[in-house]
matplotlib code that plots the C-alpha trace (Angstrom):
import matplotlib.pyplot as plt

x = [-76.3, -73.7, -70.3, -67.2, -64.6, -62.3, -64.9, -66.1, -69.8, -72.2, -75.8, -78.1, -80.8, -84.4, -85.3, -82.5, -83.5, -81.4, -80.0, -79.6, -76.5, -74.9, -72.1, -68.7, -69.8, -67.8, -69.6, -69.0, -70.3, -71.0, -71.4, -71.5, -70.0, -72.6, -71.8, -68.6, -70.7, -70.7, -74.2, -74.4, -76.0, -75.6, -74.5, -73.8, -72.5, -69.0, -68.4]
y = [40.0, 38.0, 39.6, 37.7, 39.0, 39.7, 42.1, 39.8, 40.1, 37.5, 38.2, 35.6, 34.0, 35.1, 31.5, 31.4, 29.7, 31.0, 28.1, 30.3, 32.3, 34.6, 37.1, 35.4, 31.9, 29.9, 29.1, 27.3, 29.2, 27.8, 30.7, 31.8, 35.1, 37.1, 40.5, 40.6, 40.0, 36.9, 35.2, 32.5, 29.3, 27.5, 28.5, 25.9, 26.2, 24.8, 23.2]
z = [179.9, 181.8, 182.4, 183.5, 185.9, 183.0, 181.4, 178.6, 178.2, 176.9, 175.7, 177.1, 174.9, 175.5, 176.7, 179.3, 182.5, 185.4, 187.3, 190.4, 189.3, 191.9, 191.5, 191.8, 190.9, 188.4, 185.1, 181.9, 178.8, 175.3, 172.8, 169.2, 167.9, 166.0, 164.6, 166.9, 170.0, 172.2, 172.3, 175.0, 173.9, 177.3, 180.8, 183.5, 187.0, 187.7, 191.1]

ax = plt.figure().add_subplot(projection="3d")
ax.plot(x, y, z, "-o")
ax.set_aspect("equal")
plt.show()
């Protein structure tokens, strides 16, 4: 699970490879909404 500062939560896929995410880093998230839940399809670090 990935939760943004604004409280929005995204379920990460089972095959998610952590690119070294740390609390407070900026990310870009591509997602689909399934059963009213956000499911991340891609997460990338923003520099």
